[in-house]
TORMILUM-497661 format. One record per residue: x negated, y negated, z of N, C-alpha, C in turn; residue in one letter. Coordinates in pm, whole numbers, always signed. Layout:
[[X,Y,Z],[X,Y,Z],[X,Y,Z],A],
...
This chain:
[[-87,+120,+0],[+1,-2,+2],[-88,-123,-1],X],
[[-58,-218,-90],[-141,-336,-103],[-102,-439,+7],X],
[[-200,-487,+79],[-175,-588,+184],[-162,-727,+122],X],
[[-60,-801,+167],[-42,-936,+116],[-156,-1025,+165],X],
[[-212,-1099,+71],[-329,-1181,+104],[-291,-1294,+200],X],
[[-387,-1335,+280],[-366,-1445,+372],[-441,-1565,+317],X],
[[-369,-1675,+302],[-429,-1794,+245],[-499,-1875,+354],X],
[[-606,-1942,+317],[-685,-2021,+412],[-654,-2168,+388],X],
[[-595,-2232,+485],[-574,-2376,+481],[-661,-2442,+585],X],
[[-672,-2571,+579],[-752,-2642,+674],[-680,-2659,+808],X],
[[-751,-2648,+915],[-691,-2679,+1045],[-675,-2830,+1056],X],
[[-597,-2872,+1151],[-575,-3016,+1170],[-708,-3088,+1197],X],
[[-795,-3021,+1276],[-926,-3088,+1307],[-1012,-3092,+1184],X],
[[-1013,-2986,+1099],[-1094,-2988,+979],[-1045,-3096,+884],X],
[[-914,-3107,+871],[-859,-3210,+785],[-899,-3351,+833],X],
[[-889,-3368,+968],[-925,-3501,+1024],[-1071,-3532,+996],X],
[[-1159,-3436,+1016],[-1306,-3459,+996],[-1334,-3483,+847],X],
[[-1267,-3411,+760],[-1285,-3427,+615],[-1245,-3566,+573],X],
[[-1129,-3609,+618],[-1080,-3742,+578],[-1171,-3853,+632],X],
[[-1213,-3837,+756],[-1303,-3939,+815],[-1434,-3945,+735],X],
[[-1483,-3831,+693],[-1608,-3824,+618],[-1597,-3897,+484],X],
[[-1492,-3863,+405],[-1483,-3923,+274],[-1447,-4070,+278],X],
[[-1370,-4110,+381],[-1340,-4251,+395],[-1461,-4331,+435],X],
[[-1540,-4278,+524],[-1665,-4345,+565],[-1761,-4362,+448],X],
[[-1776,-4255,+370],[-1864,-4261,+251],[-1813,-4365,+151],X],
[[-1683,-4370,+130],[-1626,-4463,+33],[-1645,-4609,+80],X],
[[-1627,-4632,+208],[-1645,-4768,+261],[-1790,-4814,+247],X],
[[-1884,-4725,+277],[-2025,-4758,+260],[-2059,-4783,+111],X],
[[-1995,-4707,+24],[-2022,-4717,-120],[-1980,-4855,-173],X],
[[-1875,-4911,-113],[-1829,-5043,-161],[-1935,-5147,-139],X],
[[-2016,-5131,-35],[-2121,-5228,-8],[-2239,-5213,-106],X],
[[-2260,-5092,-153],[-2372,-5067,-241],[-2332,-5051,-389],X],
[[-2204,-5061,-414],[-2148,-5046,-548],[-2169,-4907,-605],X],
[[-2181,-4809,-518],[-2189,-4670,-564],[-2052,-4624,-600],X],
[[-2045,-4529,-693],[-1916,-4485,-745],[-1874,-4346,-704],X],
[[-1968,-4255,-693],[-1937,-4116,-664],[-1856,-4101,-537],X],
[[-1888,-4165,-423],[-1809,-4147,-301],[-1667,-4198,-316],X],
[[-1648,-4305,-396],[-1513,-4359,-419],[-1430,-4256,-498],X],
[[-1491,-4203,-598],[-1423,-4102,-681],[-1397,-3974,-599],X],
[[-1492,-3933,-517],[-1476,-3816,-435],[-1355,-3831,-338],X],
[[-1342,-3945,-280],[-1229,-3972,-188],[-1097,-3961,-261],X],
[[-1092,-4018,-382],[-965,-4013,-459],[-937,-3868,-498],X],
[[-1036,-3792,-534],[-1016,-3652,-571],[-957,-3572,-457],X],
[[-1023,-3579,-340],[-980,-3499,-227],[-843,-3545,-173],X],
[[-819,-3675,-169],[-689,-3723,-124],[-578,-3678,-221],X],
[[-612,-3674,-350],[-513,-3628,-449],[-480,-3479,-428],X],
[[-580,-3400,-404],[-557,-3261,-369],[-463,-3247,-250],X],
[[-499,-3317,-141],[-423,-3302,-16],[-282,-3356,-31],X],
[[-263,-3459,-112],[-137,-3524,-122],[-44,-3471,-234],X],
[[-99,-3378,-317],[-16,-3329,-428],[-16,-3178,-440],X],
[[-119,-3111,-390],[-123,-2965,-400],[-159,-2916,-538],X],
[[-217,-2999,-620],[-251,-2956,-759],[-356,-2848,-759],X],
[[-355,-2771,-869],[-465,-2677,-891],[-587,-2757,-941],X],
[[-707,-2699,-933],[-827,-2771,-975],[-821,-2809,-1122],X],
[[-780,-2717,-1206],[-770,-2746,-1349],[-668,-2853,-1379],X],
[[-556,-2856,-1301],[-455,-2957,-1320],[-507,-3097,-1282],X],
[[-579,-3104,-1173],[-633,-3234,-1132],[-736,-3283,-1231],X],
[[-824,-3193,-1278],[-928,-3232,-1373],[-868,-3284,-1504],X],
[[-748,-3236,-1538],[-687,-3274,-1667],[-604,-3402,-1659],X],
[[-585,-3458,-1538],[-502,-3578,-1526],[-558,-3693,-1611],X],
[[-466,-3767,-1675],[-501,-3893,-1740],[-440,-4010,-1661],X],
[[-482,-4127,-1690],[-428,-4243,-1621],[-278,-4253,-1645],X],
[[-234,-4212,-1765],[-92,-4220,-1798],[-7,-4115,-1730],X],
[[-71,-4018,-1666],[+3,-3915,-1591],[+42,-3961,-1452],X],
[[+0,-4081,-1414],[+31,-4133,-1283],[+153,-4221,-1293],X],
[[+260,-4187,-1219],[+382,-4265,-1217],[+379,-4342,-1085],X],
[[+327,-4463,-1087],[+301,-4539,-966],[+365,-4675,-965],X],
[[+456,-4698,-1057],[+526,-4826,-1062],[+636,-4837,-959],X],
[[+709,-4947,-967],[+821,-4966,-872],[+924,-4857,-887],X],
[[+957,-4795,-780],[+1056,-4683,-783],[+1001,-4553,-831],X],
[[+868,-4548,-857],[+805,-4423,-901],[+704,-4374,-796],X],
[[+686,-4246,-788],[+588,-4192,-695],[+567,-4044,-731],X],
[[+494,-4024,-841],[+479,-3886,-889],[+358,-3873,-985],X],
[[+318,-3751,-1011],[+213,-3717,-1107],[+274,-3620,-1209],X],
[[+235,-3637,-1336],[+280,-3546,-1440],[+171,-3444,-1468],X],
[[+207,-3316,-1454],[+118,-3207,-1491],[+166,-3162,-1630],X],
[[+86,-3188,-1730],[+128,-3159,-1868],[+109,-3010,-1905],X],
[[+7,-2951,-1855],[-18,-2813,-1885],[-65,-2739,-1756],X],
[[+34,-2696,-1682],[+4,-2621,-1560],[-23,-2474,-1594],X],
[[-17,-2388,-1496],[-41,-2247,-1517],[+66,-2191,-1615],X],
[[+22,-2121,-1715],[+116,-2070,-1815],[+157,-2175,-1913],X],
[[+84,-2290,-1913],[+121,-2398,-2010],[+243,-2476,-1975],X],
[[+296,-2461,-1853],[+420,-2526,-1814],[+398,-2668,-1768],X],
[[+489,-2754,-1799],[+489,-2892,-1759],[+574,-2911,-1633],X],
[[+532,-2994,-1542],[+610,-3024,-1423],[+576,-3161,-1373],X],
[[+660,-3214,-1288],[+640,-3345,-1224],[+621,-3320,-1073],X],
[[+514,-3368,-1018],[+476,-3344,-877],[+504,-3472,-799],X],
[[+580,-3462,-695],[+605,-3576,-610],[+488,-3609,-519],X],
[[+465,-3738,-494],[+361,-3777,-399],[+422,-3877,-300],X],
[[+356,-3892,-187],[+403,-3987,-87],[+343,-4125,-102],X],
[[+389,-4221,-24],[+341,-4363,-35],[+194,-4376,-9],X],
[[+136,-4296,+81],[-9,-4310,+109],[-95,-4274,-13],X],
[[-69,-4167,-77],[-142,-4127,-198],[-112,-4226,-311],X],
[[+10,-4273,-319],[+44,-4371,-424],[-44,-4494,-410],X],
[[-52,-4545,-287],[-138,-4665,-266],[-283,-4635,-298],X],
[[-332,-4516,-260],[-468,-4476,-285],[-500,-4475,-437],X],
[[-410,-4420,-512],[-431,-4407,-654],[-417,-4545,-725],X],
[[-329,-4626,-678],[-318,-4762,-734],[-451,-4837,-715],X],
[[-509,-4826,-594],[-635,-4891,-566],[-745,-4827,-650],X],
[[-743,-4697,-667],[-845,-4631,-749],[-841,-4673,-894],X],
[[-721,-4691,-948],[-711,-4739,-1088],[-770,-4878,-1103],X],
[[-746,-4965,-1004],[-805,-5100,-1004],[-955,-5091,-998],X],
[[-1006,-5000,-916],[-1152,-4984,-904],[-1213,-4931,-1033],X],
[[-1143,-4840,-1099],[-1190,-4791,-1230],[-1202,-4903,-1329],X],
[[-1097,-4989,-1332],[-1099,-5099,-1429],[-1211,-5198,-1398],X],
[[-1230,-5226,-1267],[-1335,-5322,-1229],[-1473,-5265,-1264],X],
[[-1486,-5133,-1257],[-1616,-5070,-1291],[-1642,-5070,-1443],X],
[[-1537,-5088,-1519],[-1550,-5082,-1662],[-1512,-4954,-1729],X],
[[-1452,-4861,-1645],[-1403,-4737,-1698],[-1273,-4757,-1770],X],
[[-1243,-4675,-1871],[-1118,-4685,-1942],[-1001,-4649,-1855],X],
[[-893,-4726,-1865],[-771,-4698,-1789],[-647,-4693,-1884],X],
[[-674,-4666,-2008],[-565,-4648,-2103],[-488,-4523,-2065],X],
[[-363,-4512,-2110],[-281,-4395,-2071],[-343,-4260,-2103],X],
[[-423,-4255,-2210],[-486,-4128,-2249],[-625,-4106,-2187],X],
[[-673,-4207,-2112],[-808,-4196,-2051],[-804,-4105,-1937],X],
[[-910,-4023,-1914],[-912,-3931,-1798],[-913,-4008,-1668],X],
[[-837,-3962,-1573],[-833,-4028,-1442],[-967,-4012,-1370],X],
[[-1020,-3891,-1370],[-1148,-3868,-1303],[-1249,-3838,-1417],X],
[[-1331,-3934,-1444],[-1421,-3929,-1561],[-1566,-3915,-1518],X],
[[-1641,-3852,-1606],[-1786,-3844,-1589],[-1846,-3981,-1622],X],
[[-1953,-4018,-1550],[-2018,-4142,-1581],[-2106,-4132,-1707],X],
[[-2120,-4012,-1757],[-2198,-3992,-1881],[-2095,-3967,-1995],X],
[[-2069,-4069,-2069],[-1978,-4058,-2184],[-1835,-4080,-2154],X],
[[-1795,-4091,-2026],[-1657,-4118,-1995],[-1562,-4001,-2014],X],
[[-1614,-3881,-2037],[-1529,-3765,-2057],[-1473,-3721,-1921],X],
[[-1362,-3648,-1928],[-1301,-3600,-1802],[-1399,-3507,-1731],X],
[[-1390,-3511,-1598],[-1474,-3421,-1518],[-1432,-3277,-1545],X],
[[-1529,-3193,-1564],[-1500,-3051,-1581],[-1457,-2995,-1444],X],
[[-1375,-2892,-1447],[-1327,-2832,-1322],[-1443,-2787,-1232],X],
[[-1552,-2746,-1291],[-1669,-2707,-1209],[-1727,-2824,-1133],X],
[[-1722,-2944,-1196],[-1772,-3065,-1130],[-1678,-3105,-1018],X],
[[-1549,-3088,-1038],[-1451,-3119,-930],[-1475,-3019,-814],X],
[[-1499,-2893,-849],[-1529,-2791,-745],[-1646,-2833,-659],X],
[[-1752,-2883,-729],[-1874,-2922,-653],[-1846,-3041,-565],X],
[[-1764,-3133,-607],[-1731,-3246,-523],[-1665,-3201,-390],X],
[[-1569,-3111,-403],[-1500,-3062,-282],[-1591,-2976,-195],X],
[[-1668,-2890,-257],[-1758,-2803,-179],[-1864,-2888,-104],X],
[[-1909,-2994,-169],[-2009,-3082,-103],[-1949,-3148,+19],X],
[[-1826,-3194,+9],[-1758,-3261,+122],[-1732,-3157,+233],X],
[[-1693,-3034,+194],[-1670,-2931,+294],[-1802,-2902,+371],X],
[[-1910,-2890,+298],[-2036,-2858,+360],[-2079,-2968,+458],X],
[[-2052,-3092,+422],[-2093,-3206,+504],[-2022,-3208,+640],X],
[[-1903,-3153,+645],[-1829,-3155,+773],[-1813,-3013,+836],X],
[[-1886,-2917,+775],[-1885,-2783,+835],[-1760,-2702,+813],X],
[[-1691,-2727,+700],[-1570,-2646,+669],[-1613,-2531,+579],X],
[[-1589,-2411,+626],[-1624,-2293,+547],[-1498,-2241,+477],X],
[[-1475,-2294,+358],[-1357,-2255,+280],[-1383,-2290,+133],X],
[[-1304,-2232,+46],[-1311,-2268,-95],[-1222,-2389,-121],X],
[[-1244,-2461,-228],[-1163,-2582,-255],[-1013,-2559,-261],X],
[[-971,-2434,-298],[-827,-2405,-303],[-761,-2425,-169],X],
[[-842,-2434,-59],[-783,-2455,+74],[-709,-2588,+79],X],
[[-744,-2685,-4],[-674,-2811,-7],[-531,-2794,-56],X],
[[-515,-2713,-159],[-383,-2684,-214],[-301,-2610,-110],X],
[[-360,-2514,-47],[-290,-2437,+60],[-251,-2529,+178],X],
[[-337,-2623,+209],[-308,-2716,+318],[-187,-2799,+285],X],
[[-180,-2848,+161],[-63,-2925,+119],[+66,-2843,+132],X],
[[+61,-2719,+88],[+181,-2635,+92],[+224,-2609,+234],X],
[[+131,-2582,+322],[+170,-2553,+462],[+223,-2677,+530],X],
[[+166,-2794,+499],[+216,-2917,+558],[+358,-2949,+506],X],
[[+385,-2918,+379],[+520,-2936,+327],[+621,-2854,+404],X],
[[+585,-2727,+421],[+678,-2635,+494],[+698,-2683,+642],X],
[[+589,-2727,+701],[+597,-2770,+843],[+681,-2895,+852],X],
[[+688,-2973,+749],[+766,-3100,+753],[+915,-3076,+727],X],
[[+952,-2952,+693],[+1093,-2922,+673],[+1133,-2886,+532],X],
[[+1038,-2888,+436],[+1070,-2853,+298],[+1104,-2702,+292],X],
[[+1198,-2667,+202],[+1229,-2525,+188],[+1140,-2463,+81],X],
[[+1145,-2329,+69],[+1057,-2258,-25],[+1077,-2301,-168],X],
[[+1203,-2331,-206],[+1229,-2371,-341],[+1162,-2504,-375],X],
[[+1161,-2595,-280],[+1097,-2724,-300],[+943,-2708,-312],X],
[[+887,-2623,-227],[+744,-2600,-235],[+707,-2525,-365],X],
[[+792,-2432,-405],[+769,-2363,-532],[+765,-2462,-649],X],
[[+858,-2557,-654],[+861,-2656,-763],[+740,-2748,-757],X],
[[+700,-2786,-638],[+583,-2874,-620],[+454,-2811,-666],X],
[[+436,-2683,-634],[+311,-2610,-664],[+313,-2553,-809],X],
[[+430,-2540,-866],[+437,-2481,-998],[+426,-2332,-1000],X],
[[+477,-2265,-895],[+478,-2121,-890],[+589,-2065,-980],X],
[[+555,-1960,-1056],[+657,-1896,-1139],[+758,-1815,-1057],X],
[[+709,-1762,-945],[+793,-1676,-862],[+803,-1730,-718],X],
[[+921,-1721,-662],[+939,-1764,-522],[+858,-1673,-428],X],
[[+835,-1547,-472],[+759,-1453,-392],[+615,-1506,-373],X],
[[+561,-1572,-474],[+426,-1626,-459],[+423,-1734,-353],X],
[[+524,-1821,-352],[+533,-1929,-252],[+549,-1871,-111],X],
[[+602,-1752,-105],[+630,-1690,+24],[+503,-1661,+106],X],
[[+386,-1665,+41],[+263,-1641,+115],[+239,-1751,+220],X],
[[+298,-1866,+197],[+278,-1978,+292],[+370,-1967,+414],X],
[[+467,-1878,+406],[+551,-1855,+526],[+481,-1766,+627],X],
[[+396,-1678,+574],[+321,-1585,+659],[+229,-1665,+753],X],
[[+243,-1649,+885],[+159,-1724,+976],[+12,-1693,+959],X],
[[-73,-1794,+972],[-217,-1773,+961],[-267,-1706,+1086],X],
[[-390,-1654,+1078],[-451,-1594,+1192],[-461,-1693,+1307],X],
[[-497,-1819,+1275],[-512,-1924,+1379],[-379,-1946,+1449],X],
[[-272,-1946,+1372],[-137,-1965,+1432],[-98,-1849,+1521],X],
[[-137,-1728,+1478],[-102,-1613,+1559],[-183,-1607,+1687],X],
[[-315,-1645,+1677],[-395,-1651,+1796],[-341,-1755,+1896],X],
[[-297,-1874,+1840],[-242,-1977,+1924],[-117,-1929,+1996],X],
[[-34,-1851,+1924],[+90,-1800,+1985],[+61,-1703,+2097],X],
[[-36,-1611,+2076],[-72,-1516,+2181],[-136,-1588,+2298],X],
[[-217,-1688,+2270],[-280,-1765,+2380],[-175,-1833,+2464],X],
[[-75,-1890,+2396],[+34,-1958,+2470],[+110,-1854,+2554],X],
[[+133,-1736,+2497],[+203,-1633,+2569],[+130,-1596,+2700],X],
[[-3,-1580,+2688],[-80,-1547,+2807],[-81,-1661,+2909],X],
[[-87,-1783,+2856],[-88,-1900,+2947],[+44,-1912,+3022],X],
[[+152,-1869,+2958],[+283,-1875,+3022],[+303,-1759,+3125],X],
[[+204,-1670,+3129],[+212,-1561,+3227],[+301,-1448,+3189],X],
[[+332,-1438,+3058],[+421,-1331,+3014],[+349,-1204,+2973],X],
[[+217,-1202,+2986],[+144,-1082,+2947],[+40,-1046,+3052],X],
[[+54,-927,+3105],[-48,-873,+3195],[-47,-936,+3335],X],
[[-142,-899,+3413],[-152,-946,+3551],[-242,-1068,+3557],X],
[[-212,-1157,+3652],[-294,-1275,+3672],[-405,-1247,+3775],X],
[[-417,-1123,+3814],[-516,-1088,+3916],[-655,-1081,+3859],X],
[[-747,-1021,+3938],[-885,-1007,+3898],[-896,-910,+3782],X],
[[-974,-950,+3681],[-993,-864,+3564],[-1079,-745,+3607],X],
[[-1045,-621,+3556],[-1128,-506,+3586],[-1264,-507,+3521],X],
[[-1282,-602,+3429],[-1412,-608,+3357],[-1496,-721,+3422],X],
[[-1614,-688,+3465],[-1700,-790,+3525],[-1770,-869,+3419],X],
[[-1793,-998,+3446],[-1865,-1086,+3355],[-2010,-1039,+3343],X],
[[-2058,-1025,+3219],[-2193,-983,+3198],[-2286,-1103,+3187],X],
[[-2411,-1083,+3230],[-2507,-1190,+3219],[-2569,-1197,+3079],X],
[[-2579,-1080,+3017],[-2631,-1077,+2880],[-2521,-1092,+2779],X],
[[-2555,-1126,+2654],[-2451,-1142,+2551],[-2363,-1018,+2533],X],
[[-2236,-1042,+2510],[-2145,-931,+2486],[-2178,-867,+2351],X],
[[-2137,-742,+2334],[-2153,-672,+2206],[-2076,-750,+2099],X],
[[-1958,-805,+2136],[-1877,-878,+2037],[-1953,-996,+1980],X],
[[-2035,-1062,+2063],[-2110,-1174,+2013],[-2215,-1129,+1912],X],
[[-2279,-1012,+1938],[-2374,-960,+1843],[-2307,-926,+1709],X],
[[-2190,-863,+1720],[-2116,-825,+1599],[-2070,-947,+1519],X],
[[-2026,-1051,+1590],[-1987,-1175,+1520],[-2107,-1235,+1448],X],
[[-2219,-1235,+1511],[-2338,-1286,+1447],[-2374,-1205,+1322],X],
[[-2354,-1072,+1333],[-2385,-984,+1219],[-2289,-1011,+1102],X],
[[-2161,-1044,+1132],[-2068,-1074,+1027],[-2107,-1197,+950],X],
[[-2167,-1295,+1020],[-2207,-1417,+954],[-2328,-1396,+865],X],
[[-2405,-1292,+894],[-2522,-1259,+811],[-2516,-1113,+777],X],
[[-2426,-1073,+683],[-2401,-931,+656],[-2522,-850,+615],X],
[[-2623,-915,+553],[-2738,-845,+508],[-2825,-797,+629],X],
[[-2794,-847,+746],[-2870,-808,+866],[-2792,-717,+957],X],
[[-2672,-676,+912],[-2582,-594,+995],[-2652,-473,+1060],X],
[[-2712,-391,+973],[-2770,-265,+1022],[-2881,-290,+1124],X],
[[-2964,-386,+1097],[-3076,-415,+1184],[-3031,-466,+1321],X],
[[-2932,-555,+1319],[-2885,-616,+1446],[-2823,-514,+1533],X],
[[-2735,-429,+1476],[-2664,-328,+1553],[-2768,-223,+1606],X],
[[-2863,-187,+1517],[-2960,-83,+1554],[-3050,-134,+1668],X],
[[-3078,-266,+1668],[-3172,-325,+1764],[-3102,-354,+1898],X],
[[-2969,-339,+1900],[-2896,-380,+2022],[-2934,-290,+2141],X],
[[-2970,-356,+2248],[-3013,-288,+2373],[-2906,-319,+2481],X],
[[-2824,-216,+2516],[-2718,-243,+2614],[-2769,-259,+2758],X],
[[-2892,-234,+2783],[-2944,-239,+2920],[-2968,-382,+2966],X],
């Protein structure tokens, strides 16, 4: 039987650190007229605020942004399977993208409807999806987030559900062909399940509150050794073999 995959989204703390990092870099870049940090902030905020796939974000043109009065959306012209959809965005991302368009124009980049939203500084061509991937991975590494860039899309989906959106709304937003695919976001994450069990124990609903039958050890627990081994799998055999329980 095939196990349903568990998606990895950012924790609230990871998201907070990521946003603080990209905002700080962008503010410093304004003083030095650097462009990459400004573009990186717009890319990551667009992911978090829209849930786009990497290929969809890389393909955006300036004309795909609906940011005028009474508008607040992005047009995905060729999503997965070649399907077109309109993705809703909130006021915060709308303001961010309006400012980004002004910054592009001030820099001398093309802002015509057919011009790429996120362009390379060499030739003005749209950023390749691999370049977008590197932008996100670099930001993740800077703040210690161990996840793939798709975690931003998953984070958007989970936040939508937490805010009260139903599965059909999330399905339309993400461009899923099947509601069953969207259902992966209903499955609680490991972090959520650990938090639930921790709360259960804190409420006194599990086990005795008396003295634990297991004494605290002065040396590292076996579990700590195994956790370290998981982080460096090539050293698994040597670490376990060298373990001295005495």
